[in-house]
MIMIVO-235883 format. One line per 2 residues: their letters; for each residue x, y, z of N, C-alpha, C. Coordinates in nm, 2 decimals, always signed. Atoms other than C-alpha are relative to their C-alpha. Layout:
<atoms>
A = X Y Z X Y Z X Y Z | ...
</atoms>
This chain:
<atoms>
MA = +0.11 -0.02 +0.09 +12.43 +13.74 +10.96 +0.02 -0.06 -0.14 | -0.03 +0.07 +0.13 +12.60 +13.62 +10.64 -0.01 -0.15 +0.01
EA = +0.02 +0.14 -0.02 +12.60 +13.28 +10.79 -0.14 -0.05 -0.01 | +0.14 +0.04 +0.01 +12.22 +13.27 +10.82 -0.04 +0.00 -0.15
AS = +0.04 -0.01 +0.14 +12.19 +13.37 +10.45 +0.05 -0.11 -0.08 | -0.07 +0.11 +0.08 +12.42 +13.09 +10.33 -0.06 -0.14 +0.02
HD = +0.06 +0.13 -0.03 +12.20 +12.81 +10.48 -0.10 -0.04 -0.11 | +0.10 +0.06 +0.09 +11.98 +12.58 +10.28 -0.14 +0.06 +0.03
DK = +0.13 -0.06 -0.02 +11.63 +12.73 +10.22 -0.09 -0.08 +0.09 | +0.09 +0.09 -0.08 +11.47 +12.43 +10.40 +0.04 +0.01 +0.15
TV = -0.04 -0.01 -0.14 +11.66 +12.50 +10.72 -0.05 +0.13 +0.06 | +0.06 -0.12 -0.07 +11.47 +12.73 +10.95 +0.10 +0.05 +0.10
II = -0.10 -0.07 -0.09 +11.69 +12.98 +11.13 -0.08 +0.05 +0.12 | +0.06 -0.05 -0.13 +11.60 +13.04 +11.50 +0.11 +0.08 +0.06
KK = -0.09 -0.09 -0.06 +11.77 +13.33 +11.67 -0.03 +0.00 +0.15 | +0.02 +0.00 -0.15 +11.83 +13.32 +12.05 +0.06 +0.14 +0.05
YA = -0.05 -0.13 -0.05 +11.85 +13.67 +12.21 +0.04 -0.01 +0.15 | -0.06 +0.00 -0.14 +12.02 +13.76 +12.54 -0.11 -0.01 +0.10
NR = +0.11 +0.02 -0.10 +11.68 +13.77 +12.71 -0.06 -0.14 +0.00 | +0.04 +0.14 +0.01 +11.65 +13.40 +12.64 -0.12 -0.03 -0.09
RL = +0.11 +0.02 +0.09 +11.38 +13.45 +12.38 +0.05 -0.06 -0.13 | -0.03 +0.07 +0.13 +11.38 +13.24 +12.06 -0.09 +0.06 -0.11
YN = +0.07 -0.06 +0.11 +11.28 +13.40 +11.73 +0.01 -0.08 -0.12 | +0.01 +0.08 +0.12 +11.17 +13.20 +11.43 +0.00 +0.10 -0.12
TQ = -0.02 -0.09 +0.11 +11.30 +13.39 +11.13 -0.10 -0.03 -0.12 | +0.09 +0.03 +0.11 +11.07 +13.20 +10.89 -0.14 +0.05 +0.02
SS = +0.14 -0.04 -0.03 +10.74 +13.27 +11.07 +0.00 +0.14 +0.06 | -0.01 -0.13 -0.06 +10.86 +13.60 +11.21 -0.07 +0.01 +0.13
SY = +0.07 +0.00 -0.13 +10.74 +13.51 +11.56 +0.10 -0.06 +0.11 | -0.07 +0.06 -0.11 +10.88 +13.43 +11.90 -0.06 -0.14 +0.03
IT = +0.04 +0.13 -0.03 +10.87 +13.07 +12.00 +0.06 -0.05 +0.13 | -0.05 +0.05 -0.12 +10.94 +12.85 +12.30 +0.08 -0.13 -0.03
LD = -0.06 +0.13 +0.01 +11.14 +12.53 +12.36 -0.10 -0.11 -0.04 | +0.11 +0.10 +0.04 +10.81 +12.34 +12.33 -0.02 +0.00 -0.15
HL = +0.02 -0.01 +0.14 +10.77 +12.48 +11.98 +0.12 -0.07 -0.08 | -0.12 +0.07 +0.06 +11.13 +12.36 +11.89 -0.01 -0.15 +0.02
AK = +0.02 +0.14 -0.02 +11.05 +12.02 +12.04 -0.10 -0.06 -0.10 | +0.10 +0.04 +0.10 +10.74 +12.00 +11.82 +0.06 +0.00 -0.14
MT = -0.07 -0.01 +0.14 +10.94 +12.11 +11.51 +0.09 -0.12 -0.02 | -0.09 +0.12 +0.01 +11.19 +11.83 +11.59 -0.08 -0.12 -0.03
RE = +0.08 +0.12 +0.02 +10.92 +11.57 +11.61 -0.06 -0.01 -0.13 | +0.06 -0.01 +0.14 +10.77 +11.69 +11.28 +0.11 -0.01 -0.10
GV = -0.10 +0.01 +0.09 +11.11 +11.66 +11.12 +0.05 +0.12 -0.07 | -0.04 -0.13 +0.05 +11.16 +12.03 +11.06 +0.15 +0.02 +0.03
DY = -0.14 -0.03 -0.02 +11.53 +12.11 +11.00 +0.02 +0.14 +0.04 | -0.02 -0.14 -0.04 +11.63 +12.41 +11.20 +0.14 +0.01 +0.06
KV = -0.13 -0.03 -0.06 +11.95 +12.58 +11.33 -0.03 +0.12 +0.09 | +0.02 -0.10 -0.10 +11.96 +12.79 +11.64 +0.13 +0.08 +0.01
LD = -0.12 -0.09 -0.01 +12.20 +13.09 +11.63 -0.01 +0.10 +0.11 | +0.00 -0.11 -0.10 +12.30 +13.33 +11.90 -0.01 +0.13 -0.08
AK = +0.03 -0.12 +0.08 +12.16 +13.66 +11.78 +0.11 +0.10 +0.00 | -0.10 -0.10 +0.00 +12.45 +13.87 +11.89 +0.13 -0.05 -0.07
SG = -0.13 +0.05 +0.06 +12.75 +13.65 +11.79 -0.02 -0.08 -0.13 | +0.02 +0.08 +0.11 +12.59 +13.44 +11.52 +0.05 -0.15 +0.01
TD = -0.05 +0.13 -0.03 +12.74 +13.13 +11.69 -0.12 -0.11 -0.01 | +0.10 +0.11 +0.00 +12.55 +12.80 +11.62 -0.01 -0.06 +0.14
IT = +0.03 +0.06 -0.13 +12.40 +12.69 +11.95 -0.10 -0.11 +0.00 | +0.11 +0.10 +0.01 +12.17 +12.42 +11.82 +0.02 -0.11 +0.10
HT = -0.03 +0.11 -0.09 +12.35 +12.15 +12.02 -0.05 +0.03 +0.14 | +0.04 -0.04 -0.13 +12.30 +12.34 +12.34 -0.15 +0.00 +0.02
IL = +0.15 -0.01 -0.01 +11.93 +12.41 +12.27 -0.06 -0.14 +0.00 | +0.06 +0.13 +0.00 +11.86 +12.05 +12.18 +0.03 -0.08 +0.13
TQ = -0.03 +0.05 -0.13 +12.03 +11.94 +12.50 -0.10 +0.05 +0.11 | +0.10 -0.07 -0.09 +11.81 +12.19 +12.69 -0.14 -0.06 -0.02
II = +0.13 +0.06 +0.02 +11.50 +12.04 +12.53 +0.00 -0.14 +0.06 | -0.01 +0.13 -0.07 +11.61 +11.69 +12.64 -0.01 +0.01 +0.15
ME = +0.01 -0.02 -0.14 +11.66 +11.82 +12.99 -0.14 +0.03 +0.05 | +0.14 -0.03 -0.04 +11.31 +11.97 +13.00 -0.09 -0.12 -0.02
EE = +0.09 +0.12 +0.03 +11.15 +11.66 +12.85 +0.02 -0.10 +0.12 | -0.03 +0.10 -0.11 +11.33 +11.44 +13.11 -0.05 +0.05 +0.13
SN = +0.04 -0.04 -0.13 +11.23 +11.66 +13.40 -0.16 +0.02 +0.01 | +0.14 -0.02 +0.00 +10.87 +11.72 +13.29 -0.09 -0.13 -0.03
GE = +0.08 +0.11 +0.04 +10.75 +11.39 +13.15 +0.06 -0.13 +0.05 | -0.06 +0.12 -0.04 +10.84 +11.03 +13.16 +0.15 +0.00 -0.05
QM = -0.14 +0.00 +0.03 +11.21 +10.97 +13.17 +0.03 -0.11 -0.10 | -0.03 +0.10 +0.11 +11.35 +10.80 +12.86 +0.15 -0.05 +0.02
LP = -0.14 +0.03 -0.01 +11.72 +10.80 +12.95 +0.02 -0.06 +0.14 | -0.02 +0.07 -0.13 +11.80 +10.54 +13.22 +0.13 +0.06 +0.07
VN = -0.11 -0.05 -0.08 +12.03 +10.65 +13.50 +0.14 -0.06 -0.03 | -0.12 +0.07 +0.03 +12.29 +10.39 +13.42 +0.06 +0.04 -0.13
FL = -0.04 -0.05 +0.13 +12.30 +10.51 +13.06 +0.07 +0.13 +0.02 | -0.05 -0.14 -0.02 +12.35 +10.87 +13.17 +0.14 -0.01 +0.07
RE = -0.12 +0.01 -0.07 +12.63 +10.76 +13.41 +0.11 -0.05 -0.10 | -0.10 +0.05 +0.10 +12.81 +10.56 +13.13 +0.03 +0.11 -0.10
LI = -0.03 -0.11 +0.09 +12.77 +10.86 +12.90 +0.09 +0.10 +0.06 | -0.09 -0.10 -0.07 +12.92 +11.10 +13.15 +0.14 -0.06 +0.02
SM = -0.14 +0.06 -0.02 +13.21 +10.86 +13.21 +0.08 +0.00 -0.12 | -0.07 +0.00 +0.13 +13.29 +10.87 +12.84 +0.07 +0.13 -0.03
YG = -0.06 -0.13 +0.02 +13.37 +11.24 +12.85 +0.15 -0.01 +0.05 | -0.14 +0.00 -0.03 +13.75 +11.28 +12.85 +0.07 -0.13 -0.03
NS = -0.05 +0.14 +0.03 +13.79 +10.91 +12.76 +0.06 +0.01 -0.15 | -0.06 +0.01 +0.14 +14.00 +10.82 +12.45 -0.10 -0.04 -0.10
MQ = +0.10 +0.04 +0.10 +13.69 +10.68 +12.29 -0.11 +0.10 -0.02 | +0.10 -0.10 +0.01 +13.49 +11.00 +12.33 -0.04 +0.04 -0.14
SL = +0.03 -0.04 +0.14 +13.52 +11.09 +11.96 -0.08 -0.10 -0.07 | +0.07 +0.10 +0.07 +13.37 +10.76 +11.86 -0.15 -0.01 +0.05
IP = +0.14 +0.01 -0.05 +13.06 +10.78 +12.08 -0.11 +0.07 -0.08 | +0.11 -0.06 +0.08 +12.86 +11.03 +11.88 -0.03 -0.08 -0.13
HY = +0.03 +0.08 +0.12 +12.90 +10.82 +11.56 -0.07 -0.13 +0.04 | +0.06 +0.12 -0.04 +12.81 +10.51 +11.75 -0.15 +0.02 +0.04
LE = +0.14 -0.03 -0.04 +12.50 +10.67 +11.90 -0.09 +0.03 -0.12 | +0.08 -0.03 +0.13 +12.39 +10.80 +11.56 -0.03 -0.12 -0.07
AS = +0.03 +0.13 +0.07 +12.43 +10.46 +11.40 -0.10 -0.08 +0.08 | +0.10 +0.07 -0.08 +12.24 +10.30 +11.69 -0.14 +0.05 -0.02
ME = +0.13 -0.06 +0.02 +11.96 +10.54 +11.65 -0.06 -0.02 -0.14 | +0.05 +0.03 +0.14 +11.94 +10.49 +11.27 -0.04 -0.14 +0.00
NF = +0.04 +0.14 +0.00 +11.93 +10.11 +11.33 -0.13 -0.01 +0.07 | +0.12 +0.01 -0.08 +11.66 +10.16 +11.59 -0.12 +0.04 -0.09
RA = +0.11 -0.05 +0.08 +11.45 +10.37 +11.35 -0.03 -0.10 -0.12 | +0.02 +0.09 +0.11 +11.51 +10.12 +11.06 -0.08 -0.13 +0.06
NQ = +0.07 +0.11 -0.06 +11.40 +9.83 +11.29 -0.15 +0.03 +0.04 | +0.13 -0.05 -0.04 +11.10 +10.03 +11.41 -0.09 +0.00 -0.13
TK = +0.08 +0.00 +0.12 +10.99 +10.08 +11.05 -0.03 -0.14 -0.05 | +0.02 +0.14 +0.05 +11.04 +9.71 +10.96 -0.10 -0.06 +0.09
LH = +0.10 +0.06 -0.09 +10.84 +9.61 +11.27 -0.14 +0.05 -0.03 | +0.13 -0.06 +0.04 +10.56 +9.85 +11.17 -0.05 -0.06 -0.13
KA = +0.04 +0.05 +0.13 +10.56 +9.72 +10.82 -0.04 -0.15 +0.01 | +0.03 +0.13 -0.03 +10.56 +9.36 +10.94 -0.14 -0.01 +0.07
FE = +0.13 +0.00 -0.07 +10.26 +9.44 +11.17 -0.11 +0.03 -0.10 | +0.10 -0.04 +0.10 +10.07 +9.60 +10.88 -0.02 -0.12 -0.09
DS = +0.01 +0.11 +0.10 +10.15 +9.30 +10.65 -0.07 -0.12 +0.07 | +0.07 +0.11 -0.06 +10.02 +9.06 +10.91 -0.15 +0.02 +0.01
LG = +0.14 -0.03 +0.01 +9.69 +9.23 +10.91 -0.05 +0.02 -0.14 | +0.04 -0.03 +0.14 +9.68 +9.28 +10.54 +0.01 +0.15 -0.02
NN = -0.01 -0.15 +0.03 +9.68 +9.62 +10.37 -0.10 +0.08 +0.07 | +0.11 -0.07 -0.07 +9.36 +9.71 +10.54 -0.02 -0.06 +0.14
PL = +0.02 +0.06 -0.13 +9.36 +9.66 +10.92 -0.15 -0.03 +0.03 | +0.14 +0.03 -0.03 +8.98 +9.66 +10.91 -0.05 -0.12 -0.08
AK = +0.04 +0.12 +0.09 +8.97 +9.36 +10.66 -0.04 -0.11 +0.09 | +0.04 +0.11 -0.09 +8.97 +9.11 +10.95 -0.13 +0.03 +0.07
LA = +0.12 -0.03 -0.06 +8.69 +9.29 +11.12 -0.12 -0.02 -0.10 | +0.10 +0.02 +0.10 +8.49 +9.30 +10.80 -0.03 -0.15 -0.03
EQ = +0.02 +0.14 +0.02 +8.55 +8.93 +10.75 -0.08 -0.06 +0.11 | +0.07 +0.05 -0.11 +8.43 +8.86 +11.10 -0.15 +0.04 +0.00
NM = +0.14 -0.05 +0.01 +8.12 +9.07 +11.05 -0.08 -0.07 -0.11 | +0.07 +0.08 +0.10 +8.04 +8.89 +10.73 -0.04 -0.14 +0.05
AM = +0.02 +0.14 -0.06 +8.07 +8.55 +10.91 -0.12 +0.01 +0.10 | +0.11 -0.02 -0.09 +7.83 +8.68 +11.18 -0.13 +0.02 -0.07
FK = +0.12 -0.03 +0.08 +7.59 +8.81 +10.92 -0.05 -0.13 -0.07 | +0.04 +0.13 +0.05 +7.59 +8.47 +10.75 -0.06 -0.09 +0.10
AA = +0.06 +0.08 -0.10 +7.53 +8.29 +11.07 -0.14 +0.05 +0.04 | +0.13 -0.05 -0.03 +7.24 +8.52 +11.15 -0.10 -0.03 -0.11
AA = +0.08 +0.03 +0.11 +7.10 +8.48 +10.80 -0.04 -0.14 +0.00 | +0.03 +0.15 +0.00 +7.12 +8.10 +10.83 -0.10 -0.03 +0.11
AF = +0.09 +0.03 -0.11 +6.94 +8.11 +11.16 -0.14 +0.04 -0.03 | +0.13 -0.05 +0.01 +6.65 +8.32 +11.05 -0.07 -0.02 -0.14
MP = +0.06 +0.02 +0.13 +6.60 +8.23 +10.68 -0.01 -0.15 -0.03 | +0.02 +0.15 +0.03 +6.46 +7.90 +10.56 +0.10 -0.03 -0.11
GG = -0.10 +0.04 +0.09 +6.72 +7.71 +10.37 +0.13 +0.06 +0.01 | -0.12 -0.07 -0.02 +7.00 +7.91 +10.51 +0.11 -0.10 +0.04
EK = -0.10 +0.10 -0.03 +7.18 +7.59 +10.62 +0.07 -0.05 -0.12 | -0.07 +0.05 +0.12 +7.26 +7.51 +10.26 +0.13 +0.08 -0.02
NE = -0.11 -0.08 +0.02 +7.51 +7.79 +10.26 +0.12 -0.05 +0.08 | -0.11 +0.05 -0.09 +7.71 +7.61 +10.53 +0.09 -0.09 -0.08
SK = -0.08 +0.09 +0.08 +7.83 +7.36 +10.27 +0.10 +0.07 -0.09 | -0.09 -0.07 +0.08 +8.00 +7.63 +10.07 +0.13 +0.03 +0.07
PA = -0.13 -0.03 -0.08 +8.37 +7.70 +10.15 -0.01 +0.13 +0.07 | +0.01 -0.12 -0.08 +8.39 +7.95 +10.43 +0.10 +0.11 -0.04
AP = -0.10 -0.10 +0.04 +8.70 +8.13 +10.30 +0.05 -0.02 -0.14 | -0.04 +0.01 +0.14 +8.72 +8.16 +9.92 +0.14 +0.07 -0.02
AE = -0.13 -0.06 +0.03 +9.05 +8.25 +9.76 -0.01 +0.15 -0.01 | +0.00 -0.15 +0.00 +9.15 +8.62 +9.78 -0.06 +0.06 -0.12
GD = +0.05 -0.05 +0.12 +9.07 +8.68 +9.42 -0.15 -0.01 -0.02 | +0.14 +0.03 +0.01 +8.72 +8.53 +9.46 -0.08 +0.07 +0.11
DL = +0.08 -0.07 -0.11 +8.62 +8.74 +9.77 -0.11 +0.08 -0.05 | +0.10 -0.09 +0.05 +8.44 +9.00 +9.57 -0.12 -0.08 -0.07
SA = +0.10 +0.08 +0.07 +8.26 +8.75 +9.35 -0.09 -0.08 +0.10 | +0.07 +0.07 -0.10 +8.17 +8.54 +9.65 -0.10 +0.09 +0.08
LR = +0.09 -0.09 -0.07 +8.02 +8.84 +9.83 -0.12 +0.04 -0.09 | +0.11 -0.03 +0.09 +7.82 +8.93 +9.52 -0.10 -0.11 -0.01
DQ = +0.08 +0.12 +0.01 +7.69 +8.57 +9.49 -0.09 +0.00 +0.13 | +0.07 +0.01 -0.13 +7.59 +8.58 +9.86 -0.11 +0.11 +0.00
MA = +0.10 -0.11 +0.00 +7.42 +8.92 +9.82 -0.12 -0.03 -0.10 | +0.10 +0.04 +0.10 +7.23 +8.79 +9.51 -0.09 -0.11 +0.06
EI = +0.08 +0.11 -0.07 +7.12 +8.48 +9.71 -0.09 +0.06 +0.10 | +0.08 -0.06 -0.11 +7.00 +8.70 +10.00 -0.11 +0.08 -0.07
QK = +0.10 -0.08 +0.07 +6.82 +8.93 +9.75 -0.12 -0.09 -0.05 | +0.10 +0.09 +0.05 +6.64 +8.63 +9.60 -0.09 -0.05 +0.11
RL = +0.08 +0.04 -0.11 +6.53 +8.51 +9.94 -0.09 +0.11 +0.05 | +0.08 -0.11 -0.04 +6.41 +8.86 +10.03 -0.12 +0.02 -0.09
DA = +0.11 -0.02 +0.10 +6.21 +8.88 +9.71 -0.10 -0.11 +0.02 | +0.09 +0.12 -0.02 +6.06 +8.53 +9.78 -0.09 +0.03 +0.12
LG = +0.07 -0.03 -0.12 +5.96 +8.64 +10.13 -0.10 +0.11 -0.02 | +0.09 -0.11 +0.03 +5.80 +8.96 +9.99 -0.12 -0.04 -0.08
K = +0.12 +0.04 +0.09 +5.56 +8.77 +9.76 -0.11 -0.06 +0.07
</atoms>
């Protein structure tokens, strides 16, 4: 019990009772392994303690979550990887494997973040900007087809500089408004 009180306030303490029930001390409710898996995905820091002995059993519970995920959903861990991992137990390199796997996962996450950022940068800050640009081009083409003198706009540059986008759109809207006013007379 004293161990639970000494933990960081951000760490949620989960107690596992002999009847295999898990109790979230923060929310004062019983939870399931699915709840713990969700908490893990959300980045919630938690520690699972045996309710009777106070022993930290987080590793065992996380392994149990992985086992359930592997048996219920799509398998993420290839058989060859599992065989290699099992063969490392008792090996002289066993103590290095956890550090290597952690570093590999951190690199994977960093690369995933970089790839996501590169993808966003390739589309611009707003992924809908390309769609808006295409819609404006289609609108111009339609306006040119149905409005007299619309062909004159074709001689204007199709893609103004980024800083001029807003002013170019305002000019185009003003031109369209003039044409509509002329048609209305």
